[in-house]
VOPAGU-2260 file (C-alpha; in pm, 1 decimal, decimal comma):
REM VOPAGU-2260
SITE   aa  ch    i         X         Y         Z
SITE  UNK   A    0       1,2      -0,5     -15,6
SITE  UNK   A    1     279,4     243,4      99,2
SITE  UNK   A    2     473,5     199,7    -247,3
SITE  UNK   A    3     124,3     244,5    -430,1
SITE  UNK   A    4      44,7     538,7    -264,3
SITE  UNK   A    5     400,1     689,6    -310,5
SITE  UNK   A    6     336,8     576,3    -686,3
SITE  UNK   A    7      28,9     764,6    -718,7
SITE  UNK   A    8     130,1    1081,9    -548,7
SITE  UNK   A    9     487,2    1109,5    -689,2
SITE  UNK   A   10     572,4     899,6    -985,6
SITE  UNK   A   11     285,0     926,8   -1188,2
SITE  UNK   A   12     393,9    1152,5   -1488,1
SITE  UNK   A   13     106,9    1411,1   -1523,3
SITE  UNK   A   14     245,5    1728,5   -1400,6
SITE  UNK   A   15     149,7    2035,1   -1610,5
SITE  UNK   A   16     381,5    2300,8   -1607,6
SITE  UNK   A   17     401,3    2587,2   -1884,1
SITE  UNK   A   18     205,9    2393,3   -2136,9
SITE  UNK   A   19     411,3    2065,4   -2133,8
SITE  UNK   A   20     361,7    1719,4   -1968,6
SITE  UNK   A   21     644,9    1667,7   -1734,6
SITE  UNK   A   22     721,7    1364,1   -1510,3
SITE  UNK   A   23     729,7    1390,1   -1125,6
SITE  UNK   A   24    1033,4    1143,5   -1103,0
SITE  UNK   A   25    1233,6    1466,6   -1187,0
SITE  UNK   A   26    1164,0    1611,8    -853,2
SITE  UNK   A   27    1395,6    1559,2    -532,3
SITE  UNK   A   28    1147,4    1392,2    -293,9
SITE  UNK   A   29    1189,0    1282,4      81,8
SITE  UNK   A   30    1084,5     888,6      52,0
SITE  UNK   A   31    1078,8     867,9     416,6
SITE  UNK   A   32     814,9    1147,3     448,2
SITE  UNK   A   33     525,6     995,6     261,3
SITE  UNK   A   34     508,4     684,2     502,2
SITE  UNK   A   35     404,0     913,9     785,8
SITE  UNK   A   36     261,0    1207,7     628,0
SITE  UNK   A   37      38,3    1139,8     316,7
SITE  UNK   A   38    -154,6     836,9     446,9
SITE  UNK   A   39    -338,1    1089,6     711,2
SITE  UNK   A   40    -390,7    1317,5     402,2
SITE  UNK   A   41    -549,1    1040,1     229,4
SITE  UNK   A   42    -791,4     948,7     521,2
SITE  UNK   A   43    -860,7    1318,6     573,9
SITE  UNK   A   44    -991,6    1351,3     203,1
SITE  UNK   A   45   -1192,2    1042,2     234,7
SITE  UNK   A   46   -1373,0    1131,5     560,6
SITE  UNK   A   47   -1302,0    1492,5     628,2
SITE  UNK   A   48   -1368,0    1838,3     453,8
SITE  UNK   A   49   -1164,3    2047,6     212,8
SITE  UNK   A   50   -1278,8    2428,4     259,2
SITE  UNK   A   51   -1134,0    2727,7      65,1
SITE  UNK   A   52    -948,7    2934,4     340,4
SITE  UNK   A   53   -1071,0    3297,5     341,2
SITE  UNK   A   54    -716,6    3427,3     393,3
SITE  UNK   A   55    -513,1    3559,9      99,1
SITE  UNK   A   56    -582,8    3596,1    -266,9
SITE  UNK   A   57    -495,6    3267,0    -396,0
SITE  UNK   A   58    -674,5    2920,0    -406,1
SITE  UNK   A   59    -556,0    2779,4     -50,6
SITE  UNK   A   60    -769,1    2493,0     118,8
SITE  UNK   A   61    -799,6    2374,7     462,1
SITE  UNK   A   62    -823,3    1985,4     506,1
SITE  UNK   A   63   -1012,2    1941,7     809,9
SITE  UNK   A   64   -1132,4    1619,2     986,7
SITE  UNK   A   65   -1500,1    1545,8    1069,6
SITE  UNK   A   66   -1497,1    1795,0    1385,7
SITE  UNK   A   67   -1384,3    2071,5    1130,6
SITE  UNK   A   68   -1038,7    2103,5    1294,4
SITE  UNK   A   69    -772,3    2187,9    1023,2
SITE  UNK   A   70    -494,8    1945,2     990,5
SITE  UNK   A   71    -331,8    2041,7     652,2
SITE  UNK   A   72    -299,9    2334,5     384,1
SITE  UNK   A   73    -346,3    2247,8       9,6
SITE  UNK   A   74    -250,6    2489,8    -244,0
SITE  UNK   A   75    -298,9    2380,2    -617,3
SITE  UNK   A   76     -56,5    2537,7    -815,9
SITE  UNK   A   77    -307,3    2639,5   -1095,0
SITE  UNK   A   78    -502,0    2850,5    -846,5
SITE  UNK   A   79    -222,1    3074,8    -736,1
SITE  UNK   A   80    -214,8    3452,5    -761,4
SITE  UNK   A   81    -136,2    3495,8   -1124,0
SITE  UNK   A   82    -322,9    3198,0   -1243,0
SITE  UNK   A   83    -645,3    3144,9   -1472,1
SITE  UNK   A   84    -798,5    2895,0   -1210,6
SITE  UNK   A   85    -767,7    3140,5    -921,6
SITE  UNK   A   86   -1104,1    3110,3    -722,2
SITE  UNK   A   87   -1093,7    3440,0    -562,1
SITE  UNK   A   88    -997,6    3697,1    -835,8
SITE  UNK   A   89   -1205,7    3768,5   -1139,6
SITE  UNK   A   90    -931,7    3998,5   -1287,9
SITE  UNK   A   91    -571,9    3883,7   -1247,0
SITE  UNK   A   92    -326,6    4125,7   -1186,5
SITE  UNK   A   93     -17,6    4137,3   -1419,0
SITE  UNK   A   94     216,9    3845,4   -1330,4
SITE  UNK   A   95     589,4    3915,8   -1236,9
SITE  UNK   A   96     790,9    3867,1   -1551,7
SITE  UNK   A   97    1087,0    3729,5   -1347,5
SITE  UNK   A   98     856,7    3466,1   -1157,3
SITE  UNK   A   99     676,4    3279,0   -1396,3
SITE  UNK   A  100     298,1    3190,9   -1302,9
SITE  UNK   A  101     158,6    2852,5   -1202,7
SITE  UNK   A  102     484,7    2717,6   -1026,7
SITE  UNK   A  103     387,4    2808,8    -704,0
SITE  UNK   A  104     368,6    2467,2    -556,7
SITE  UNK   A  105     718,2    2392,4    -676,5
SITE  UNK   A  106     863,2    2712,3    -516,1
SITE  UNK   A  107     680,8    2627,0    -182,5
SITE  UNK   A  108     847,6    2269,8    -172,6
SITE  UNK   A  109    1174,3    2370,3    -303,2
SITE  UNK   A  110    1182,8    2635,6     -28,8
SITE  UNK   A  111    1168,2    2378,1     223,1
SITE  UNK   A  112    1407,6    2154,2      62,2
SITE  UNK   A  113    1677,1    2449,0      44,4
SITE  UNK   A  114    1605,3    2526,7     384,2
SITE  UNK   A  115    1683,5    2163,0     527,2
SITE  UNK   A  116    1991,8    2183,2     309,0
SITE  UNK   A  117    2116,3    2533,6     461,9
SITE  UNK   A  118    2028,1    2403,6     841,8
SITE  UNK   A  119    1707,0    2644,1     830,3
SITE  UNK   A  120    1429,2    2386,6     884,2
SITE  UNK   A  121    1315,8    2541,0    1202,4
SITE  UNK   A  122    1187,9    2844,2    1036,5
SITE  UNK   A  123     974,0    2721,7     754,6
SITE  UNK   A  124     683,3    2492,8     749,1
SITE  UNK   A  125     748,8    2105,3     601,3
SITE  UNK   A  126     600,1    2140,1     261,9
SITE  UNK   A  127     579,7    1845,7     -11,8
SITE  UNK   A  128     442,3    1817,6    -341,6
SITE  UNK   A  129     131,6    1630,7    -441,8
SITE  UNK   A  130    -120,6    1517,3    -671,4
SITE  UNK   A  131    -463,2    1537,0    -562,0
SITE  UNK   A  132    -829,1    1558,6    -742,0
SITE  UNK   A  133   -1004,4    1828,2    -551,5
SITE  UNK   A  134   -1398,9    1824,9    -520,0
SITE  UNK   A  135   -1457,4    2149,4    -745,9
SITE  UNK   A  136   -1223,9    1958,0   -1005,5
SITE  UNK   A  137   -1293,6    1573,3    -959,8
SITE  UNK   A  138   -1179,1    1459,0   -1279,4
SITE  UNK   A  139    -830,7    1621,5   -1279,5
SITE  UNK   A  140    -530,5    1584,1   -1092,6
SITE  UNK   A  141    -372,8    1918,6    -979,8
SITE  UNK   A  142     -21,9    1978,4    -858,0
SITE  UNK   A  143     -24,9    2112,3    -502,3
SITE  UNK   A  144     200,0    2200,0    -232,4
SITE  UNK   A  145      64,2    2027,6      98,9
SITE  UNK   A  146     189,2    2139,3     467,8
SITE  UNK   A  147      70,8    2095,8     818,1
SITE  UNK   A  148    -179,6    2330,0     955,2
SITE  UNK   A  149      -3,4    2552,1    1241,2
SITE  UNK   A  150    -247,5    2604,0    1530,0
SITE  UNK   A  151    -154,2    2850,1    1824,6
SITE  UNK   A  152       2,3    3096,7    1574,7
SITE  UNK   A  153     -57,0    3453,5    1470,1
SITE  UNK   A  154      89,7    3653,2    1182,0
SITE  UNK   A  155     373,7    3892,9    1258,3
SITE  UNK   A  156     137,2    4189,7    1148,3
SITE  UNK   A  157    -140,4    4081,3    1397,6
SITE  UNK   A  158     117,3    3993,8    1685,7
SITE  UNK   A  159     266,0    4351,8    1642,6
SITE  UNK   A  160     -63,3    4512,3    1621,7
SITE  UNK   A  161    -158,5    4362,4    1929,0
SITE  UNK   A  162     145,7    4466,7    2113,1
SITE  UNK   A  163     133,9    4805,3    1964,5
SITE  UNK   A  164    -240,1    4871,1    2075,9
SITE  UNK   A  165    -126,0    4800,7    2448,4
SITE  UNK   A  166     140,3    5079,3    2390,8
SITE  UNK   A  167     445,2    4863,2    2393,3
SITE  UNK   A  168     728,0    5035,1    2212,6
SITE  UNK   A  169     967,2    4862,9    1957,6
SITE  UNK   A  170    1243,0    4807,6    2244,0
SITE  UNK   A  171     969,4    4640,1    2446,3
SITE  UNK   A  172     840,0    4431,4    2196,5
SITE  UNK   A  173    1153,3    4288,2    2049,2
SITE  UNK   A  174    1267,1    4051,4    2312,0
SITE  UNK   A  175     932,3    3903,4    2297,6
SITE  UNK   A  176    1050,7    3737,8    1943,3
SITE  UNK   A  177    1261,1    3431,3    1936,3
SITE  UNK   A  178    1607,6    3606,4    1819,1
SITE  UNK   A  179    1763,2    3281,2    1678,0
SITE  UNK   A  180    1437,1    3242,2    1450,1
SITE  UNK   A  181    1456,8    3578,6    1315,8
SITE  UNK   A  182    1826,8    3537,4    1242,3
SITE  UNK   A  183    1814,4    3224,0    1067,2
SITE  UNK   A  184    1494,7    3389,0     883,9
SITE  UNK   A  185    1744,2    3662,2     737,8
SITE  UNK   A  186    1957,9    3399,8     577,6
SITE  UNK   A  187    1648,6    3206,1     442,7
SITE  UNK   A  188    1504,8    3542,1     269,0
SITE  UNK   A  189    1868,8    3636,9     122,5
SITE  UNK   A  190    1875,9    3295,8     -10,6
SITE  UNK   A  191    1538,3    3282,4    -180,3
SITE  UNK   A  192    1493,1    3655,7    -250,8
SITE  UNK   A  193    1146,4    3644,3    -160,9
SITE  UNK   A  194     914,2    3910,5    -338,3
SITE  UNK   A  195     622,0    3863,6     -82,5
SITE  UNK   A  196     793,2    3859,6     271,7
SITE  UNK   A  197     549,0    4112,8     424,2
SITE  UNK   A  198     448,3    4079,0     777,7
SITE  UNK   A  199     149,7    3864,6     704,1
SITE  UNK   A  200     349,5    3599,7     566,2
SITE  UNK   A  201     568,4    3516,7     901,3
SITE  UNK   A  202     381,9    3315,2    1171,5
SITE  UNK   A  203     451,6    3376,2    1543,1
SITE  UNK   A  204     404,0    3058,5    1752,8
SITE  UNK   A  205     214,0    3186,6    2054,9
SITE  UNK   A  206     163,9    2857,5    2214,2
SITE  UNK   A  207     192,8    2888,5    2595,1
SITE  UNK   A  208     517,4    2691,7    2616,9
SITE  UNK   A  209     675,1    2917,8    2351,3
SITE  UNK   A  210     878,9    3200,4    2490,1
SITE  UNK   A  211    1051,7    3415,3    2331,7
SITE  UNK   A  212     789,6    3322,0    2070,3
SITE  UNK   A  213     966,5    3144,3    1739,2
SITE  UNK   A  214     862,4    3296,7    1407,5
SITE  UNK   A  215     846,8    3110,6    1079,1
SITE  UNK   A  216     812,2    3205,2     705,6
SITE  UNK   A  217     513,0    3097,7     529,4
SITE  UNK   A  218     365,6    3125,3     133,7
SITE  UNK   A  219     703,3    3106,8     -50,2
SITE  UNK   A  220     528,4    3116,2    -356,5
SITE  UNK   A  221     720,3    3419,6    -510,4
SITE  UNK   A  222    1063,8    3284,4    -392,4
SITE  UNK   A  223    1359,8    3205,6    -647,2
SITE  UNK   A  224    1293,8    3484,8    -901,9
SITE  UNK   A  225    1474,2    3440,3   -1242,3
SITE  UNK   A  226    1622,8    3790,6   -1154,7
SITE  UNK   A  227    1737,4    3933,2    -851,0
SITE  UNK   A  228    1468,8    4191,6    -836,7
SITE  UNK   A  229    1167,1    4256,0    -625,4
SITE  UNK   A  230    1331,0    4161,1    -299,8
SITE  UNK   A  231    1066,9    4252,1     -14,8
SITE  UNK   A  232    1125,9    4171,3     354,8
SITE  UNK   A  233     939,1    4321,7     652,1
SITE  UNK   A  234    1196,4    4171,1     897,7
SITE  UNK   A  235    1463,2    4420,5     776,0
SITE  UNK   A  236    1258,9    4733,4     941,9
SITE  UNK   A  237    1267,4    4538,0    1303,3
SITE  UNK   A  238    1528,0    4690,2    1560,8
SITE  UNK   A  239    1692,4    4350,4    1562,8
SITE  UNK   A  240    1794,9    4400,0    1183,4
SITE  UNK   A  241    2030,3    4665,2    1311,7
SITE  UNK   A  242    2237,2    4417,4    1512,8
SITE  UNK   A  243    2557,8    4275,9    1359,5
SITE  UNK   A  244    2557,3    3910,1    1223,1
SITE  UNK   A  245    2605,8    3646,3    1494,8
SITE  UNK   A  246    2908,9    3409,6    1432,6
SITE  UNK   A  247    2670,3    3113,1    1394,3
SITE  UNK   A  248    2486,0    3300,7    1121,1
SITE  UNK   A  249    2832,8    3395,5     968,1
SITE  UNK   A  250    2913,4    3016,6     958,1
SITE  UNK   A  251    2574,1    2912,2     820,4
SITE  UNK   A  252    2610,5    3147,7     503,5
SITE  UNK   A  253    2972,5    3033,3     490,1
SITE  UNK   A  254    2849,7    2667,8     449,9
SITE  UNK   A  255    2554,3    2722,3     190,0
SITE  UNK   A  256    2614,5    2457,0     -63,6
SITE  UNK   A  257    2542,0    2636,2    -374,6
SITE  UNK   A  258    2574,2    2344,4    -610,1
SITE  UNK   A  259    2349,3    2136,6    -400,0
SITE  UNK   A  260    2088,2    2438,5    -420,0
SITE  UNK   A  261    2128,6    2458,1    -783,1
SITE  UNK   A  262    2089,3    2088,4    -833,3
SITE  UNK   A  263    1743,3    2105,4    -608,2
SITE  UNK   A  264    1626,0    2396,9    -838,7
SITE  UNK   A  265    1689,6    2186,5   -1158,2
SITE  UNK   A  266    1478,2    1905,5    -985,9
SITE  UNK   A  267    1206,1    2119,1    -930,3
SITE  UNK   A  268    1205,7    2231,7   -1277,5
SITE  UNK   A  269    1289,1    2583,3   -1191,8
SITE  UNK   A  270    1645,3    2584,4   -1330,6
SITE  UNK   A  271    1592,7    2926,9   -1511,4
SITE  UNK   A  272    1618,8    3073,0   -1146,6
SITE  UNK   A  273    1993,9    2945,3   -1075,7
SITE  UNK   A  274    2178,0    3237,8   -1237,9
SITE  UNK   A  275    2027,4    3479,5    -998,1
SITE  UNK   A  276    2058,7    3238,6    -717,5
SITE  UNK   A  277    2439,0    3204,2    -804,5
SITE  UNK   A  278    2466,5    3575,7    -817,4
SITE  UNK   A  279    2321,0    3672,2    -489,6
SITE  UNK   A  280    2475,0    3374,3    -289,7
SITE  UNK   A  281    2828,8    3486,3    -407,5
SITE  UNK   A  282    2759,9    3835,2    -308,1
SITE  UNK   A  283    2619,1    3718,9      32,9
SITE  UNK   A  284    2912,2    3500,8     105,0
SITE  UNK   A  285    3159,7    3778,5      24,3
SITE  UNK   A  286    3002,5    4030,3     247,9
SITE  UNK   A  287    2859,6    3843,5     523,0
SITE  UNK   A  288    3219,0    3807,6     668,4
SITE  UNK   A  289    3276,0    4168,0     680,5
SITE  UNK   A  290    3335,4    4271,8    1062,1
SITE  UNK   A  291    3033,7    4425,5    1222,8
SITE  UNK   A  292    2814,2    4398,9     915,2
SITE  UNK   A  293    2462,8    4408,7    1006,0
SITE  UNK   A  294    2151,5    4246,2     891,9
SITE  UNK   A  295    1992,7    4548,4     760,6
SITE  UNK   A  296    2325,5    4642,3     580,7
SITE  UNK   A  297    2298,1    4320,7     400,8
SITE  UNK   A  298    1941,8    4389,2     288,8
SITE  UNK   A  299    2043,9    4709,1     156,9
SITE  UNK   A  300    2355,2    4537,2     -49,3
SITE  UNK   A  301    2095,9    4257,7    -171,4
SITE  UNK   A  302    1857,3    4508,6    -311,2
SITE  UNK   A  303    2135,5    4675,1    -515,4
SITE  UNK   A  304    2203,5    4362,3    -715,9
SITE  UNK   A  305    1979,6    4448,1    -979,2
SITE  UNK   A  306    2074,1    4802,9   -1049,7
SITE  UNK   A  307    2422,5    4872,5    -898,1
SITE  UNK   A  308    2613,7    4544,6    -822,4
SITE  UNK   A  309    2941,5    4726,8    -790,9
SITE  UNK   A  310    2786,1    4946,8    -513,6
SITE  UNK   A  311    2652,4    4633,2    -365,2
SITE  UNK   A  312    3002,9    4487,6    -309,0
SITE  UNK   A  313    3161,3    4835,6    -226,4
SITE  UNK   A  314    3257,8    4964,7     100,0
SITE  UNK   A  315    2990,1    5220,1      83,3
SITE  UNK   A  316    2856,9    5353,8     397,0
SITE  UNK   A  317    2488,2    5302,8     531,6
SITE  UNK   A  318    2371,4    5632,1     411,4
SITE  UNK   A  319    2529,5    5584,8      62,4
SITE  UNK   A  320    2364,3    5227,5      31,7
SITE  UNK   A  321    2008,5    5399,5     180,7
SITE  UNK   A  322    2031,2    5661,0     -65,0
SITE  UNK   A  323    2089,4    5420,7    -349,6
SITE  UNK   A  324    1796,9    5223,2    -278,3
SITE  UNK   A  325    1557,4    5454,1    -115,8
SITE  UNK   A  326    1357,0    5490,8    -452,9
SITE  UNK   A  327    1231,1    5118,5    -457,8
SITE  UNK   A  328    1259,3    5046,9    -110,3
SITE  UNK   A  329     932,3    4912,8      47,6
SITE  UNK   A  330     845,6    4998,5     411,5
SITE  UNK   A  331     473,7    4933,4     455,9
SITE  UNK   A  332     352,1    4657,3     697,9
C-alpha cells in the first residue's frame, strides 16, 4: 500500500507546467516522509472536509477532519495569484515577469528542501508536493503543495498590532520574538530573494510553552525569481536587524552549498532561477564575512544587485547604500 501511495502521489507523470507534460520523477522527494505524512492526508480526504480559506488572494484550502479541525493546507499550483484558475480574483493582476506563473507549488516545496539543506528548517513549515483530485475539479489531478496546518499561531502583523495597541514600544516588543529564528529567517530570505515577505507571511508561535516566541516563514510562492529584483522583507525594518551578524549565522552562510541548491532547483523544474541564485549567493558570502556588518546592511546591498552590483560589493556607508535603494525600498507593514 505504501509503495502504491507513493507511486500515485509522486511518480505518476502527469505534472502540467507551462503547457508541457513533465514527469514527477524529476523532483527530489523525501521518500521517508510520505510513509507518515500522506496516509493521514488520504484518510482526511476520504472522511473530512476541504474548505477554501478566506485568507489571501489565491486558492488555499484547509483539509479538516469530521469535527472541522484543520490539519493540512493545500495549495493547487494553477490556483495561485497570477493563474487562470484562481477562485478569488475574477481579474488577474499582471504576473511578475521574473517569476513565471503556475509554479507556486514547486517554489513552496523547494524552499523547504533548501532550508533543510542550509540548516534553516526550523523557520519554515514542512512542505511537499502531491497530486490531488479536488472536489471542485473531480476529474483532474492538480499539482499542489501541502503542509501541516499551524495552530496556536498569529501572523507577525497581528502580533505586532496587538502589542502596539497595548502601548508597547519597539524596544519592549523585540525581546518577545525569538532572536535565533529571526536571524535564520534573514538568511533564508537572502537565499530565496522572496518578493512577498510582508508581515502577514510570517507566523509567530504563541503556544503557552513558547517564549520568546519563534517565528516561521509561510507562503513562499514568490521565491527564487529568475532575476534578482523585487526583494521585499518586512524583517529588515525590525530593530533586531540593526544588530551585527552572529558568528553562528556567518558560519551558516559560509557553509551554504550552492551546487546542491542549484541541483534542487533543476529537479524542481525551476532551473531558470539558478543564475540569479548564483549571483546573490556569491555576493552574500562575500559581504557576510565583513566585521560588524548588520542584517539591515546586507538587505540594502542585496537590493542593489539588479541596478548597481558594484555598489553592492563596495565599502560604501549605510547612508550611501540607503540613498541608492530608497526609490524602491518598501516600508509598509
